A tleap script that builds the chain and sets N, CA, C and O, in Angstrom:
source leaprc.protein.ff14SB
mol = sequence {
  NMET ARG THR LEU ILE LYS LYS GLY VAL LYS
  ASN THR THR ILE ILE ILE LYS LEU GLU LYS
  ASN ILE SER GLY ILE ARG THR VAL LYS ILE
  LYS VAL SER GLY ASP GLY SER LYS ILE ARG
  VAL TYR THR GLY ALA THR SER LEU ASP LEU
  ARG LEU LYS LYS LEU LEU ARG ARG GLU LEU
  VAL GLU GLY CASP
}
set mol.1.N position { -28.048 -22.130 -9.806 }
set mol.1.CA position { -27.996 -21.162 -9.092 }
set mol.1.C position { -28.258 -22.030 -7.985 }
set mol.1.O position { -29.318 -22.643 -7.858 }
set mol.2.N position { -27.348 -22.082 -7.223 }
set mol.2.CA position { -27.591 -22.610 -5.513 }
set mol.2.C position { -27.646 -21.290 -4.543 }
set mol.2.O position { -27.059 -20.238 -4.794 }
set mol.3.N position { -28.466 -21.537 -3.378 }
set mol.3.CA position { -28.428 -20.670 -2.635 }
set mol.3.C position { -28.147 -21.254 -1.116 }
set mol.3.O position { -28.624 -22.387 -1.049 }
set mol.4.N position { -27.637 -20.921 -0.089 }
set mol.4.CA position { -27.345 -21.514 1.301 }
set mol.4.C position { -27.622 -20.393 2.384 }
set mol.4.O position { -27.095 -19.291 2.234 }
set mol.5.N position { -28.257 -20.592 3.231 }
set mol.5.CA position { -28.310 -19.337 4.000 }
set mol.5.C position { -27.934 -19.898 5.787 }
set mol.5.O position { -28.445 -20.845 6.385 }
set mol.6.N position { -27.011 -19.041 6.221 }
set mol.6.CA position { -26.419 -19.565 7.502 }
set mol.6.C position { -27.068 -18.549 8.417 }
set mol.6.O position { -27.109 -17.394 7.993 }
set mol.7.N position { -27.391 -18.709 9.169 }
set mol.7.CA position { -28.137 -17.946 10.553 }
set mol.7.C position { -27.171 -18.459 11.661 }
set mol.7.O position { -26.920 -19.560 12.152 }
set mol.8.N position { -26.695 -17.053 11.857 }
set mol.8.CA position { -25.866 -17.103 13.301 }
set mol.8.C position { -26.184 -16.299 14.221 }
set mol.8.O position { -27.133 -15.520 14.131 }
set mol.9.N position { -25.476 -16.391 15.146 }
set mol.9.CA position { -25.976 -15.341 16.740 }
set mol.9.C position { -25.987 -14.062 16.280 }
set mol.9.O position { -26.868 -13.333 16.736 }
set mol.10.N position { -25.177 -13.582 15.438 }
set mol.10.CA position { -24.787 -12.324 15.358 }
set mol.10.C position { -25.529 -11.820 14.057 }
set mol.10.O position { -26.355 -10.908 14.035 }
set mol.11.N position { -25.180 -12.425 13.180 }
set mol.11.CA position { -25.694 -12.256 11.665 }
set mol.11.C position { -25.930 -13.538 10.799 }
set mol.11.O position { -25.595 -14.706 10.995 }
set mol.12.N position { -26.679 -12.885 9.681 }
set mol.12.CA position { -27.129 -14.108 9.156 }
set mol.12.C position { -26.020 -13.939 7.459 }
set mol.12.O position { -25.820 -12.858 6.906 }
set mol.13.N position { -25.656 -14.838 7.128 }
set mol.13.CA position { -24.864 -15.058 5.736 }
set mol.13.C position { -25.762 -15.768 4.570 }
set mol.13.O position { -26.297 -16.875 4.641 }
set mol.14.N position { -25.776 -15.270 3.981 }
set mol.14.CA position { -26.456 -15.875 2.499 }
set mol.14.C position { -24.923 -15.809 1.231 }
set mol.14.O position { -24.093 -14.950 0.932 }
set mol.15.N position { -25.228 -17.329 0.775 }
set mol.15.CA position { -23.841 -17.618 -0.365 }
set mol.15.C position { -25.091 -17.971 -1.505 }
set mol.15.O position { -26.026 -18.712 -1.204 }
set mol.16.N position { -24.946 -17.263 -2.989 }
set mol.16.CA position { -25.165 -17.509 -3.777 }
set mol.16.C position { -24.229 -17.926 -4.848 }
set mol.16.O position { -23.315 -17.236 -5.299 }
set mol.17.N position { -24.598 -19.306 -5.261 }
set mol.17.CA position { -23.254 -19.883 -6.621 }
set mol.17.C position { -24.034 -19.770 -7.466 }
set mol.17.O position { -25.204 -20.152 -7.470 }
set mol.18.N position { -23.292 -19.086 -8.479 }
set mol.18.CA position { -23.678 -18.904 -10.053 }
set mol.18.C position { -23.206 -19.615 -11.016 }
set mol.18.O position { -22.003 -19.828 -11.170 }
set mol.19.N position { -24.049 -20.015 -11.700 }
set mol.19.CA position { -23.261 -20.952 -13.353 }
set mol.19.C position { -22.675 -20.174 -14.243 }
set mol.19.O position { -21.456 -20.176 -14.420 }
set mol.20.N position { -23.614 -19.333 -14.971 }
set mol.20.CA position { -23.457 -18.367 -15.802 }
set mol.20.C position { -23.463 -16.887 -15.750 }
set mol.20.O position { -24.552 -16.339 -15.581 }
set mol.21.N position { -22.576 -16.288 -15.851 }
set mol.21.CA position { -23.327 -14.792 -16.040 }
set mol.21.C position { -21.680 -13.925 -16.697 }
set mol.21.O position { -20.458 -13.950 -16.551 }
set mol.22.N position { -22.448 -13.439 -17.235 }
set mol.22.CA position { -21.669 -11.908 -18.227 }
set mol.22.C position { -20.284 -11.344 -17.497 }
set mol.22.O position { -19.202 -11.431 -18.078 }
set mol.23.N position { -20.404 -10.795 -16.250 }
set mol.23.CA position { -19.427 -10.782 -15.502 }
set mol.23.C position { -18.357 -11.811 -15.316 }
set mol.23.O position { -17.171 -11.498 -15.411 }
set mol.24.N position { -18.713 -12.928 -15.077 }
set mol.24.CA position { -18.189 -14.188 -14.289 }
set mol.24.C position { -17.561 -14.286 -13.232 }
set mol.24.O position { -16.426 -14.702 -12.995 }
set mol.25.N position { -18.525 -13.795 -12.461 }
set mol.25.CA position { -18.767 -13.960 -11.231 }
set mol.25.C position { -19.502 -15.384 -10.747 }
set mol.25.O position { -20.655 -15.618 -11.107 }
set mol.26.N position { -18.692 -16.394 -9.837 }
set mol.26.CA position { -19.463 -17.160 -9.945 }
set mol.26.C position { -20.044 -17.318 -8.311 }
set mol.26.O position { -20.696 -18.306 -7.973 }
set mol.27.N position { -19.757 -16.369 -7.508 }
set mol.27.CA position { -19.997 -16.865 -5.962 }
set mol.27.C position { -20.416 -15.629 -5.579 }
set mol.27.O position { -19.574 -14.813 -5.951 }
set mol.28.N position { -21.782 -14.838 -4.721 }
set mol.28.CA position { -21.895 -13.644 -4.061 }
set mol.28.C position { -22.280 -14.225 -2.663 }
set mol.28.O position { -23.073 -15.145 -2.462 }
set mol.29.N position { -21.461 -13.407 -1.590 }
set mol.29.CA position { -21.366 -13.908 -0.086 }
set mol.29.C position { -22.181 -12.609 0.327 }
set mol.29.O position { -21.816 -11.533 -0.146 }
set mol.30.N position { -23.105 -12.653 1.058 }
set mol.30.CA position { -23.753 -11.478 1.609 }
set mol.30.C position { -23.743 -11.373 2.876 }
set mol.30.O position { -24.251 -12.411 3.302 }
set mol.31.N position { -23.377 -10.533 3.945 }
set mol.31.CA position { -23.542 -10.868 5.245 }
set mol.31.C position { -24.900 -9.827 5.857 }
set mol.31.O position { -25.155 -8.719 5.387 }
set mol.32.N position { -25.471 -10.322 6.712 }
set mol.32.CA position { -26.769 -8.854 7.178 }
set mol.32.C position { -26.602 -9.130 8.552 }
set mol.32.O position { -26.641 -10.345 8.748 }
set mol.33.N position { -26.398 -8.341 9.776 }
set mol.33.CA position { -26.044 -8.148 10.807 }
set mol.33.C position { -27.820 -8.514 11.159 }
set mol.33.O position { -28.782 -8.508 10.391 }
set mol.34.N position { -27.737 -8.803 12.586 }
set mol.34.CA position { -29.154 -9.503 12.737 }
set mol.34.C position { -30.367 -8.127 12.889 }
set mol.34.O position { -31.539 -8.503 12.870 }
set mol.35.N position { -30.176 -6.896 13.006 }
set mol.35.CA position { -30.942 -5.791 12.769 }
set mol.35.C position { -31.103 -5.166 11.732 }
set mol.35.O position { -31.919 -4.266 11.533 }
set mol.36.N position { -30.182 -5.694 10.866 }
set mol.36.CA position { -30.245 -5.380 9.496 }
set mol.36.C position { -29.413 -3.781 9.201 }
set mol.36.O position { -29.370 -3.110 8.170 }
set mol.37.N position { -28.903 -3.571 10.352 }
set mol.37.CA position { -28.250 -2.364 10.404 }
set mol.37.C position { -26.777 -2.296 9.044 }
set mol.37.O position { -26.462 -1.430 8.227 }
set mol.38.N position { -26.292 -3.458 9.327 }
set mol.38.CA position { -24.817 -3.600 8.714 }
set mol.38.C position { -25.231 -4.770 7.585 }
set mol.38.O position { -26.009 -5.719 7.685 }
set mol.39.N position { -24.183 -4.202 6.186 }
set mol.39.CA position { -24.539 -4.896 5.063 }
set mol.39.C position { -23.364 -5.056 4.802 }
set mol.39.O position { -22.693 -4.034 4.944 }
set mol.40.N position { -22.585 -6.340 4.322 }
set mol.40.CA position { -21.338 -6.506 3.586 }
set mol.40.C position { -21.910 -7.517 2.798 }
set mol.40.O position { -22.739 -8.372 3.109 }
set mol.41.N position { -21.121 -7.207 1.313 }
set mol.41.CA position { -21.358 -7.937 0.190 }
set mol.41.C position { -19.680 -8.184 -0.574 }
set mol.41.O position { -18.827 -7.331 -0.817 }
set mol.42.N position { -19.650 -9.677 -0.809 }
set mol.42.CA position { -18.417 -10.087 -1.109 }
set mol.42.C position { -18.578 -10.700 -2.625 }
set mol.42.O position { -19.240 -11.730 -2.745 }
set mol.43.N position { -18.035 -10.141 -3.692 }
set mol.43.CA position { -18.537 -11.060 -5.173 }
set mol.43.C position { -16.793 -11.054 -6.001 }
set mol.43.O position { -16.631 -11.677 -7.050 }
set mol.44.N position { -15.544 -10.214 -5.292 }
set mol.44.CA position { -14.411 -10.158 -5.984 }
set mol.44.C position { -14.482 -8.787 -6.714 }
set mol.44.O position { -13.398 -8.203 -6.743 }
set mol.45.N position { -15.463 -8.184 -7.276 }
set mol.45.CA position { -15.706 -6.754 -7.821 }
set mol.45.C position { -16.152 -5.864 -7.111 }
set mol.45.O position { -17.319 -5.843 -6.719 }
set mol.46.N position { -15.301 -5.014 -6.847 }
set mol.46.CA position { -15.416 -3.879 -6.093 }
set mol.46.C position { -16.643 -3.366 -6.528 }
set mol.46.O position { -17.659 -3.449 -5.838 }
set mol.47.N position { -16.612 -2.863 -7.582 }
set mol.47.CA position { -17.586 -1.972 -8.095 }
set mol.47.C position { -19.015 -2.636 -7.996 }
set mol.47.O position { -20.031 -1.942 -7.989 }
set mol.48.N position { -19.045 -4.030 -7.918 }
set mol.48.CA position { -20.274 -4.771 -7.975 }
set mol.48.C position { -20.754 -4.890 -6.590 }
set mol.48.O position { -21.935 -4.712 -6.293 }
set mol.49.N position { -19.853 -5.187 -5.761 }
set mol.49.CA position { -19.972 -5.141 -4.380 }
set mol.49.C position { -20.623 -4.112 -3.813 }
set mol.49.O position { -21.428 -4.349 -2.912 }
set mol.50.N position { -20.299 -2.326 -4.400 }
set mol.50.CA position { -21.139 -1.439 -4.012 }
set mol.50.C position { -22.430 -1.181 -4.410 }
set mol.50.O position { -23.282 -0.821 -3.597 }
set mol.51.N position { -22.679 -1.344 -5.697 }
set mol.51.CA position { -23.887 -1.363 -6.119 }
set mol.51.C position { -24.829 -2.126 -5.714 }
set mol.51.O position { -25.940 -1.651 -5.481 }
set mol.52.N position { -24.465 -3.917 -5.500 }
set mol.52.CA position { -25.475 -4.729 -4.617 }
set mol.52.C position { -25.701 -4.332 -3.325 }
set mol.52.O position { -26.797 -4.615 -2.840 }
set mol.53.N position { -24.862 -3.710 -2.637 }
set mol.53.CA position { -24.901 -3.172 -1.145 }
set mol.53.C position { -25.901 -1.991 -1.398 }
set mol.53.O position { -27.010 -2.189 -0.903 }
set mol.54.N position { -25.754 -0.895 -2.012 }
set mol.54.CA position { -27.048 0.082 -2.323 }
set mol.54.C position { -28.019 -0.919 -2.181 }
set mol.54.O position { -28.343 -1.440 -1.114 }
set mol.55.N position { -28.592 -1.239 -3.584 }
set mol.55.CA position { -29.588 -2.124 -3.903 }
set mol.55.C position { -29.907 -2.751 -2.429 }
set mol.55.O position { -31.064 -2.633 -2.026 }
set mol.56.N position { -29.019 -3.363 -1.663 }
set mol.56.CA position { -30.028 -4.027 -0.954 }
set mol.56.C position { -30.389 -3.412 0.175 }
set mol.56.O position { -31.429 -3.803 0.706 }
set mol.57.N position { -29.585 -2.260 0.837 }
set mol.57.CA position { -30.184 -1.293 1.688 }
set mol.57.C position { -31.184 -0.467 1.496 }
set mol.57.O position { -31.900 -0.049 2.405 }
set mol.58.N position { -31.325 -0.115 0.051 }
set mol.58.CA position { -32.654 0.383 -0.337 }
set mol.58.C position { -33.738 -0.580 -0.383 }
set mol.58.O position { -34.890 -0.147 -0.346 }
set mol.59.N position { -33.553 -1.675 -0.448 }
set mol.59.CA position { -34.808 -2.516 -0.182 }
set mol.59.C position { -35.150 -2.852 1.170 }
set mol.59.O position { -36.291 -2.898 1.630 }
set mol.60.N position { -33.784 -3.144 1.933 }
set mol.60.CA position { -34.377 -3.240 3.566 }
set mol.60.C position { -35.139 -1.883 4.090 }
set mol.60.O position { -36.047 -1.877 4.920 }
set mol.61.N position { -34.541 -0.648 3.386 }
set mol.61.CA position { -35.411 0.574 3.904 }
set mol.61.C position { -36.771 0.699 3.267 }
set mol.61.O position { -37.625 1.198 4.000 }
set mol.62.N position { -37.095 0.401 2.231 }
set mol.62.CA position { -38.096 0.517 1.800 }
set mol.62.C position { -39.261 -0.247 1.258 }
set mol.62.O position { -40.342 0.097 0.782 }
set mol.63.N position { -38.589 -1.590 1.526 }
set mol.63.CA position { -39.318 -3.139 1.127 }
set mol.63.C position { -40.838 -3.220 2.268 }
set mol.63.O position { -41.184 -2.614 3.282 }
set mol.64.N position { -41.367 -4.221 1.493 }
set mol.64.CA position { -42.703 -4.108 2.155 }
set mol.64.C position { -42.524 -4.365 3.676 }
set mol.64.O position { -43.498 -4.323 4.428 }
savepdb mol mol.pdb
quit
């Protein structure tokens, strides 16, 4: 697994490259706005996108 983080002026992009997994997804791209109010997740599988987005939003709100 490889991770690339790009910090932009307005948002942060996190790209995770996966080698092996059950779903066959190879790349997960996550975009988070500077203040954390907007999260976009791209995997190629809509149901997985929605579940990851929900998990990330919950972690940002309840996180340490």
